[in-house]
C-alpha positions in Angstrom: -0.6 0.1 0.1 1.7 3.1 -1.1 1.2 6.6 0.3 1.3 9.8 -1.4 0.4 13.5 0.5 -1.3 11.7 2.9 -3.5 9.8 0.2 -3.4 5.8 -0.7 -2.4 4.7 -3.7 -4.3 1.5 -5.2 -5.3 0.0 -1.5 -4.5 -3.5 -0.9 -7.0 -3.5 2.4 -10.2 -2.1 3.5 -11.3 -1.6 7.1 -15.2 -1.9 7.7 -16.2 -0.1 10.8 -19.5 -1.3 11.0 -22.4 1.3 12.1 -21.0 4.3 12.6 -21.6 5.9 16.5 -22.8 2.3 17.0 -19.6 0.4 17.5 -20.0 0.2 21.3 -23.0 -1.8 21.2 -22.9 -3.6 18.1 -22.2 -6.7 19.8 -25.7 -6.6 20.9 -27.3 -5.3 17.5 -25.2 -8.8 15.9 -27.4 -10.8 18.0 -31.1 -9.9 16.2 -29.1 -10.1 12.8 -28.0 -13.3 13.8 -31.3 -14.6 14.6 -33.1 -13.2 11.8 -29.7 -14.4 9.2 -30.3 -18.2 11.0 -34.5 -17.8 10.4 -33.9 -16.8 6.9 -31.7 -19.5 6.0 -33.3 -22.0 7.8 -36.8 -20.8 6.5 -35.5 -20.5 2.9 -34.3 -24.1 2.8 -37.6 -25.4 4.0 -39.4 -24.0 1.3 -36.4 -25.0 -1.4 -37.0 -28.8 0.2 -41.0 -29.0 -0.1 -40.8 -27.4 -3.7 -38.5 -29.8 -5.0 -40.0 -32.9 -3.5 -43.5 -32.2 -3.5 -44.4 -32.7 -7.5 -48.0 -30.9 -6.5 -45.8 -27.4 -6.8 -43.5 -28.2 -9.8 -45.6 -24.7 -10.7 -44.4 -21.7 -12.2 -45.7 -20.0 -8.9 -44.0 -22.0 -6.9 -40.6 -22.4 -9.0 -40.4 -18.4 -8.7 -40.8 -18.9 -5.0 -37.5 -21.4 -4.6 -35.7 -18.8 -7.2 -36.6 -16.1 -4.7 -35.3 -18.3 -1.7 -32.0 -19.2 -3.5 -31.9 -15.8 -4.1 -32.2 -14.6 -0.3 -30.1 -17.5 0.9 -27.0 -16.3 -1.2 -27.8 -12.7 -0.7 -27.7 -12.7 3.3 -24.9 -15.1 3.5 -22.9 -12.8 1.2 -23.3 -9.7 4.7 -23.7 -11.8 7.9 -20.7 -14.0 8.2 -18.1 -10.7 7.7 -21.1 -8.3 9.5 -20.9 -10.6 12.1 -16.7 -10.5 12.2 -16.8 -6.8 12.3 -19.3 -6.9 15.0 -18.6 -9.7 17.3 -14.9 -10.9 16.7 -13.2 -7.2 16.2 -12.1 -8.7 12.2 -12.8 -4.9 10.4 -10.1 -6.1 7.8 -10.9 -6.9 4.1 -9.0 -7.1 1.1 -9.7 -4.4 -1.3 -10.4 -7.8 -4.1 -12.5 -9.4 -1.7 -14.2 -6.3 -0.6 -15.3 -5.8 -4.8 -16.3 -9.2 -4.8 -19.0 -8.8 -2.2 -20.0 -5.9 -3.7 -20.8 -7.3 -6.9 -22.7 -10.2 -5.5 -24.5 -7.8 -3.2 -26.2 -5.8 -5.9 -26.1 -9.1 -8.3 -28.2 -11.0 -6.0 -30.6 -7.5 -5.4 -31.1 -7.7 -8.7 -31.7 -11.0 -9.2 -34.3 -10.5 -6.4 -36.2 -7.8 -8.2 -36.2 -9.7 -11.8 -37.7 -12.9 -10.0 -40.5 -10.6 -8.3 -41.4 -9.2 -11.5 -41.7 -12.7 -13.1 -43.8 -13.4 -10.3 -46.1 -10.3 -10.7 -46.4 -11.3 -14.0 -47.1 -15.0 -13.7 -50.3 -13.7 -11.2 -51.0 -11.2 -14.1 -51.1 -13.8 -16.6 -53.1 -16.3 -13.8 -55.5 -13.6 -13.5 -56.3 -12.0 -15.7 -55.8 -14.7 -18.7 -56.1 -18.0 -16.8 -56.9 -20.2 -19.9 -53.0 -19.1 -21.4 -51.3 -19.8 -18.5 -49.9 -23.3 -18.6 -49.2 -22.2 -22.1 -47.3 -18.6 -21.6 -45.5 -19.9 -18.7 -44.0 -23.3 -19.6 -40.8 -25.2 -18.6 -38.5 -23.4 -21.2 -40.0 -20.1 -20.4 -39.4 -20.3 -16.8 -35.7 -21.7 -18.2 -35.1 -18.7 -19.8 -36.5 -16.0 -17.1 -34.1 -17.7 -14.2 -31.2 -17.2 -16.7 -31.9 -13.7 -18.0 -32.8 -11.9 -14.9 -29.3 -13.6 -13.3 -27.2 -12.5 -16.5 -28.9 -8.7 -16.9 -28.2 -8.7 -12.7 -24.6 -9.9 -12.9 -23.6 -8.3 -16.2 -24.8 -4.6 -15.4 -23.7 -4.5 -12.4 -20.0 -6.0 -13.7 -18.7 -2.2 -15.3 -19.4 -1.0 -11.7 -16.1 -3.1 -10.4 -14.4 -1.9 -13.7 -14.9 1.7 -13.0 -13.8 1.4 -9.1 -10.8 -0.9 -10.6 -9.5 1.1 -13.2 -10.8 4.3 -12.8 -10.3 5.1 -9.0 -6.3 5.3 -8.2 -5.9 7.6 -5.3 -7.8 7.2 -1.9 -8.7 9.4 1.2 -8.8 7.0 3.3 -9.0 3.0 3.5 -11.8 3.5 6.0 -15.4 2.4 5.0 -17.8 3.8 7.1 -20.2 0.8 6.3 -20.7 -2.7 7.7 -20.6 -4.1 4.3 -19.2 -2.9 0.8 -21.3 -1.0 -0.6 -21.0 0.4 -4.3 -21.5 4.3 -3.1 -19.4 3.7 0.3 -16.0 2.4 -1.6 -17.1 5.4 -4.0 -16.8 8.2 -1.7 -13.4 6.7 -0.7 -11.7 8.4 -3.6 -10.0 11.2 -4.5 -10.6 11.8 -7.9 -13.6 12.4 -9.9 -16.4 10.0 -8.8 -19.2 11.4 -11.5 -19.2 8.5 -13.5 -19.4 5.9 -11.1 -22.5 7.8 -9.4 -24.1 7.9 -12.9 -23.6 4.7 -13.6 -24.7 3.3 -10.3 -28.0 5.4 -10.9 -28.2 4.0 -14.3 -27.9 0.3 -13.0 -30.9 0.9 -10.1 -33.0 2.6 -12.8 -32.4 0.1 -15.5 -33.3 -3.2 -13.0 -35.3 -1.6 -9.8 -36.7 1.2 -12.1 -37.9 -0.9 -14.8 -39.3 -3.6 -12.3 -41.3 -1.6 -10.2 -42.8 -0.1 -13.4 -43.9 -3.4 -14.7 -45.1 -4.8 -11.2 -47.3 -1.6 -10.8 -48.9 -2.2 -13.9 -49.2 -5.8 -13.8 -51.3 -5.5 -10.0 -53.2 -2.4 -11.9 -54.5 -4.8 -14.9 -55.1 -7.4 -11.7 -57.2 -5.5 -9.7 -59.3 -3.7 -12.6 -60.0 -8.0 -13.1 -60.6 -9.0 -9.6 -62.8 -5.9 -9.3 -65.2 -6.6 -12.2 -65.8 -10.5 -11.1 -69.3 -10.9 -10.2 -68.9 -12.8 -7.5 -67.6 -11.6 -4.0 -65.9 -14.7 -3.1 -64.3 -15.1 -6.3 -62.7 -11.6 -6.1 -61.4 -12.2 -2.2 -60.1 -15.5 -3.6 -58.0 -13.7 -6.2 -57.2 -11.0 -4.2 -55.9 -13.2 -1.6 -53.9 -15.2 -3.8 -51.8 -11.9 -4.9 -51.6 -10.6 -0.8 -48.2 -12.1 0.1 -46.8 -11.4 -3.1 -47.3 -7.6 -2.2 -46.7 -7.4 1.0 -43.4 -8.9 -0.2 -42.5 -6.5 -3.0 -43.8 -3.2 -0.3 -41.2 -4.4 1.7 -38.3 -4.6 -0.8 -38.5 -2.1 -3.0 -40.0 0.7 -0.2 -36.2 -0.5 1.7 -34.3 -0.7 -1.7 -35.3 3.2 -2.5 -34.8 4.6 1.3 -31.7 2.8 1.2 -30.4 4.1 -2.7 -31.6 7.9 -2.2 -30.0 8.5 1.2 -26.6 7.2 -0.2 -26.8 9.7 -2.5 -28.8 12.4 -0.8 -29.5 12.1 2.7 -26.6 13.8 4.0 -29.1 15.4 6.5 -29.9 11.7 7.9 -27.4 10.3 10.8 -24.9 7.8 9.4 -26.2 5.5 12.2 -29.7 5.6 11.1 -28.6 5.3 7.3 -26.6 2.1 7.9 -28.5 0.2 10.0 -31.5 0.7 7.7 -29.5 -0.4 4.9 -28.4 -3.5 6.8 -32.2 -4.0 7.5 -32.7 -3.7 3.8 -30.7 -6.6 2.9 -31.8 -8.9 6.0 -35.6 -8.0 6.4 -36.9 -9.4 2.4 -34.6 -13.3 3.0 -36.2 -13.3 7.1 -39.9 -12.4 6.2 -40.2 -13.5 2.8 -40.6 -17.3 4.0 -42.9 -16.3 6.9 -45.2 -14.5 4.6 -45.3 -17.2 2.1 -45.7 -19.6 5.0 -48.1 -17.9 6.7 -50.6 -17.2 3.4 -49.6 -20.1 0.9 -51.9 -22.6 1.7 -49.8 -25.6 -0.2 -46.7 -24.3 1.7 -48.5 -23.9 5.0 -49.9 -27.3 4.9 -47.0 -29.2 3.8 -44.6 -27.4 6.3 -47.5 -28.8 9.0 -47.1 -32.3 7.6 -43.0 -32.2 8.1 -43.4 -31.5 12.0 -47.0 -33.0 12.9 -48.0 -36.4 12.1 -51.0 -37.0 9.9 -52.7 -38.3 12.8 -52.3 -35.1 15.1 -53.4 -32.9 12.1 -56.4 -35.3 11.9 -57.3 -34.1 15.2 
C-alpha cells in the first residue's frame, strides 16, 4: 500500500467499521441480525426442500418462489458472516479484491431478486387476467429463460461498477469504509478523484433494474385489481385477491427499503449515519427473513406441507 501526500494509492486492504456511532453496542445489534439470518436460511431452505420434493408444487408460482428463496439465502450469506466478524470478533479488515467481490455479489443478488419479483407479478397477471393461456405461456422453457435472463441481466449490468472502481479510481483519502458491508457508493466515496461517472453509472443500473421492474410490477397489479373487481361473485374476488396478498407484502417491503437506502446514500446527508447504515443493513436482511414467513403463512399449500413435516398425519386429523 503506497501513501502519497496523505492519500492512499491502490489500497490492498480496506477496513469496515460497522455502524458509525454505534460501535459500542454492535455486539448486541449482532444478536438479532444473527437470529434473522439463521431464520432466513432455515425458512428458505425449508421452502426449497418442500418445492423440490412435492410434485404438486412444480408450478410456475412455486418455481419462482424457490428462485426467490435461493436468492435470499445467497444474498444474506454474502453479508452476515463478515458483518458478524466485524461486530463480534473485531475483524474489520477485508482485502480490496474481496470487498469488490462482495459488492458485486450483493448488488447482483439484489438485481436477481428484483427480476424474480417481476416474474412473480407477471405470473399472477396471466393467471388472473388470462387463466386459459397460463399453462401455455409459462412453459418450462420460459421459466428457464427467465431464471437465466434475470441472473445475467444483474451480473452483467453490475460488473462495470467493479471495473470503474478498479481502473478509474486510483487515489483514496482513507481506507476506512463507514459501513458494515462493501456497498458501491460507500467505496466510491473514499476516492479523491472525480467520481461522477461512478455515480451516474450506479444510477443507471439502479433505474435499469429496480426502476424498470417496479414500473411493470405496478402496471401488472393495476390490471390485476381491475380484473378482480370486475368479477361478479364476491367470493371469487376475495379468492383472487388473496393469492396476491403475499406477493404485494413482499414487493412493498423490498422496494420501499431499497429506494430508501439508495436515495439516502446519494441525497440523504442530513440523515444520521447510524440510522442510514442500520436501515441499509435491515434492507438486505429483512426480505430474506420475512419472505419465507409471509409465504408460509399466506400460501396454503406451503403451510400444509410445513405442518405435515412437523406434525404426524394423525395429529393433524384431530
